[in-house]
Structures are given as structure tokens and as C-alpha cells.
KOLTOR-477008 format. One record per residue (C-alpha): residue in three letters; x, z, y. Coordinates in steps of 0.001 Angstrom, whole numbers, m for minus. Layout:
N
PT finu      px      pz      py
PT  ALA       X       Z       Y
...
END
This chain:
210
PT finu      px      pz      py
PT  MET   66133   92824  105587
PT  SER   66562   95920  108328
PT  GLU   68465   99138  107053
PT  THR   65247  100725  107819
PT  GLN   62986   98467  105498
PT  ILE   65092   98612  102398
PT  GLU   62988  100588   99650
PT  GLN   64267  104254   98778
PT  GLN   63935  105248   95391
PT  VAL   64511  108788   93947
PT  PHE   66220  108604   90887
PT  VAL   65718  111295   87850
PT  VAL   68367  111716   85195
PT  ASP   67034  115130   82852
PT  ASP   67039  115009   78995
PT  ASP   64159  117188   78971
PT  GLU   60961  115163   78654
PT  ALA   58482  117697   79725
PT  GLN   60327  118596   82995
PT  ARG   61022  114752   83646
PT  ASP   57890  114026   83135
PT  SER   56434  116642   85167
PT  LEU   59069  115568   88102
PT  VAL   57997  112139   87914
PT  TRP   54383  113132   88357
PT  LEU   55071  115090   91634
PT  LEU   57272  112323   93302
PT  GLU   54661  109601   92526
PT  SER   51627  111252   93580
PT  HIS   53552  111738   96951
PT  LYS   54026  108191   97536
PT  TYR   57841  108133   96332
PT  LYS   59456  105304   94008
PT  VAL   60510  106844   90877
PT  GLY   63302  105623   88232
PT  ALA   63626  108052   85377
PT  PHE   66359  108619   83245
PT  SER   66772  110708   79465
PT  ARG   70601  110379   79325
PT  ALA   73254  110443   82682
PT  GLU   75066  107002   80514
PT  ASP   71638  105473   81143
PT  PHE   71376  106120   85113
PT  LEU   74970  105168   84992
PT  ALA   74804  101772   82933
PT  ALA   71926  100801   85492
PT  TRP   73686  101644   88750
PT  ASN   75229   99752   91423
PT  GLU   76723  100565   94751
PT  THR   73412   98805   96082
PT  LEU   71111  101565   95238
PT  ALA   69263  103296   97938
PT  GLY   67874  106924   97801
PT  CYS   68776  109748   96248
PT  LEU   69779  111458   92890
PT  VAL   67965  114185   91160
PT  LEU   70500  115311   88154
PT  ASP   70170  118308   85518
PT  VAL   73441  120210   84834
PT  ARG   73192  120177   81367
PT  MET   72606  117242   78998
PT  PRO   73796  116125   75642
PT  GLY   76514  113480   75968
PT  MET   77652  112881   79293
PT  SER   76688  116246   81435
PT  GLY   74967  115951   84823
PT  LEU   78534  116867   86884
PT  GLU   80492  114622   84443
PT  LEU   77911  111692   86186
PT  PHE   78377  113097   88974
PT  GLU   82392  112950   88749
PT  GLU   81904  109638   87477
PT  LEU   79690  108369   90526
PT  CYS   82194  109726   93178
PT  ARG   85094  108088   91621
PT  ARG   82738  104981   92104
PT  ARG   82247  105844   95883
PT  SER   78299  106016   95020
PT  ALA   76827  106741   98473
PT  LEU   73331  108301   96826
PT  PRO   73257  112174   97763
PT  VAL   72829  113985   94410
PT  ILE   70417  117323   94098
PT  PHE   71402  119196   90983
PT  ILE   68446  121050   88999
PT  THR   70271  124134   87356
PT  GLY   69567  127143   85370
PT  HIS   70542  130402   86328
PT  GLY   73850  130593   84221
PT  ASP   74565  126978   86008
PT  VAL   75012  128048   89390
PT  PRO   78846  127699   89557
PT  MET   78845  124599   88392
PT  ALA   76632  123652   91087
PT  VAL   78566  125386   94028
PT  GLU   81382  123671   92474
PT  ALA   79582  120284   92919
PT  LEU   78628  121075   96763
PT  LYS   82231  121725   97139
PT  LYS   82756  118164   95754
PT  GLY   79850  116521   98132
PT  ALA   76945  116977   96486
PT  ALA   73814  117501   98447
PT  ASP   72435  120443   97268
PT  PHE   71029  121928   94078
PT  ILE   67770  124013   93317
PT  GLU   67288  126738   90205
PT  LYS   64533  126270   87624
PT  PRO   61873  126877   87855
PT  PHE   61131  125863   91612
PT  ALA   58701  125456   93618
PT  ALA   57358  121721   94001
PT  GLU   57603  121876   97937
PT  ASN   61167  123180   97620
PT  MET   62020  120250   95364
PT  LEU   60089  117719   97770
PT  ARG   61721  119164  100979
PT  LEU   65529  118781   99438
PT  ILE   64249  114943   98734
PT  ASP   63353  114564  101915
PT  ASP   66367  115756  103583
PT  CYS   68507  113664  101192
PT  LEU   66576  110180  102047
PT  THR   66747  110782  105274
PT  HIS   70214  111653  105231
PT  GLU   70733  108227  102947
PT  ARG   69150  106181  105082
PT  GLU   70870  107444  108090
PT  ALA   74325  107153  106892
PT  ARG   73525  103599  105459
PT  ILE   72655  102432  108979
PT  ARG   75861  103997  110097
PT  ARG   77878  102047  107868
PT  ARG   76287   99009  108419
PT  GLY   77261   99454  112114
PT  GLU   80641  100103  111595
PT  ALA   80793   96779  109318
PT  ASP   79738   94975  112232
PT  THR   81949   96645  114845
PT  ALA   84749   95781  112818
PT  ARG   83636   92111  111939
PT  ARG   83456   91800  115540
PT  LEU   86971   92934  116432
PT  ALA   88129   90518  114110
PT  GLN   87082   88108  115701
PT  LEU   88829   89163  119357
PT  THR   92494   87252  119758
PT  VAL   95421   89543  120387
PT  ARG   94919   89311  124551
PT  GLU   91526   89792  123932
PT  HIS   92424   92942  121810
PT  GLU   95072   94230  124786
PT  VAL   92657   94025  127458
PT  LEU   89551   95682  125529
PT  ASP   92429   98752  124507
PT  LEU   92561   99109  128238
PT  ILE   89165   98599  129331
PT  ILE   88828  101427  126934
PT  ALA   91564  103444  128520
PT  GLY   89336  103178  131755
PT  LYS   91644  100673  133592
PT  LEU   90045   98436  136217
PT  ASN   90500   94671  136442
PT  LYS   93371   94639  138690
PT  GLN   94835   97418  137166
PT  ILE   94484   95097  133648
PT  ALA   96066   92262  135396
PT  ASP   99432   94409  136677
PT  ILE   99678   95624  133366
PT  LEU   99298   92483  131601
PT  GLY  100915   90152  133914
PT  ILE   98078   88060  134642
PT  SER   95797   87127  136950
PT  ILE   92779   89423  138015
PT  LYS   90746   86180  137119
PT  THR   91891   85784  133578
PT  VAL   91164   89549  133161
PT  GLU   87575   88407  133997
PT  VAL   87366   85808  131557
PT  HIS   88961   87776  128800
PT  ARG   86691   90633  129800
PT  ALA   83310   88469  129677
PT  ARG   84507   87107  126200
PT  VAL   85147   90820  124604
PT  MET   81951   91776  125901
PT  GLU   80346   88553  124325
PT  LYS   82169   88781  120980
PT  MET   81506   92885  120687
PT  GLY   77664   91906  121725
PT  ALA   77805   94858  124153
PT  SER   75378   94383  127182
PT  SER   77218   96804  129583
PT  LEU   80661   98704  129561
PT  ALA   78963  101753  128566
PT  SER   77469  100163  125192
PT  LEU   80765   98891  124609
PT  VAL   82872  102260  125105
PT  ARG   80169  103372  122725
PT  GLN   80439  101224  119835
PT  ILE   84611  101558  119967
PT  VAL   84328  105481  120301
PT  SER   81853  105649  117453
PT  ALA   83859  103349  115218
PT  GLU   87045  105209  116016
PT  ALA   85602  108553  115522
PT  ASP   83974  107166  112083
PT  GLU   87724  106293  110952
PT  ALA   89143  109591  112078
PT  GLY   86743  111322  110054
PT  ARG   87338  109155  106291
END
């Protein structure tokens, strides 16, 4: 199954039954798949790293608060974007959560269209991030298949060196460079030099951004 075919779900965690049921009705009426929880602890028990979608989370709840759940999910490196539902007095906490990586927050009472817009944005972001992570993992797997010499040739290709220059630098024949180059292209699944360069540059940029 491709990343675009994985079914996303909107998880709602709110101890206020009326608000939770209202939000679930809104989402299901717009054809979203929804999972609802009345306690942060229950969602945490159900969470696993394969979940796709986003989380709509009330800041204040008895027991584990929404903020505490968010911080625990951060420690577990959850990839689910989080939208906080806040009361007016909770805005400073929500702003602090944004600094820690939350996607957004929305104040009660909120307009349905605003909530739906935030959720759509989060689902798009989560899907794109998941596709990007899959690409990074695929590139890393392919790079691991290269021999030491193929890595050397790849580095020089990315540096813009011609076959003759690579041969001179490595002290091998141009014919040998051509063989290594062909193997690099095959192992990396690259159909052209441009696609090979894009693949490596993207992987290096993602690594630097971590």
C-alpha cells in the first residue's frame, strides 16, 4: 500500500462529552474517519507510531492534561500533527505548545469551518511528511547497498566531475568509472543524472534540517 492510500484518521481527545460528540458528528458528516477518547491516558494506550492523520486535543482535562499528553507524544517522536482546543485562559499554554511543535490551536467556541480548515491543513502536512520520510528511508536503504568505490564515484558525480576527471582522481580507467557509474544509477533507482542529484541533495537537506 502506498503512502497516499493509507487511511488517515482524526483523533479527538476531550473529556467534555457534549463537545466531543459534537466534534465527532461534524467530522463524520464531512466523511472523516474519527477516533474519540475521553481521557488522554486512553489515547496514549492506543497510540502507536503507525497511526496516520492528526490529533485534536483539549488542553485541560482531569488526570493527564492535553499538554502533558502532547509532551509525552513528543518524547515518543509521534508524527501526528496536534491541534489544541483552548479556553481563553489557556492561550498562553497553547502558544508554548506551538513553540514545541504543535500544529495550531483554536479557541472555544470555534466555527466549524475554521476547525475543518485546520484539520485539512494538518492532514495534508502529515501525508506529505510521511511520503517524504518514506523517500528518505528508501534513499538511505539504496545508499547502504553501494560499495566503497561506488560511494566515491557517487560523491564525485554529485560534485559535478566528468568521467575523465573521476578516473584521474581515483586512479582508475574511464571504462571502470562508467561501470561504477552505471551500477550507482541502477542501485539508486535513478533514471537520469538529474534525478540522481535531486535524490542525494534532498536526502542531505533533510539530514541537515534534523
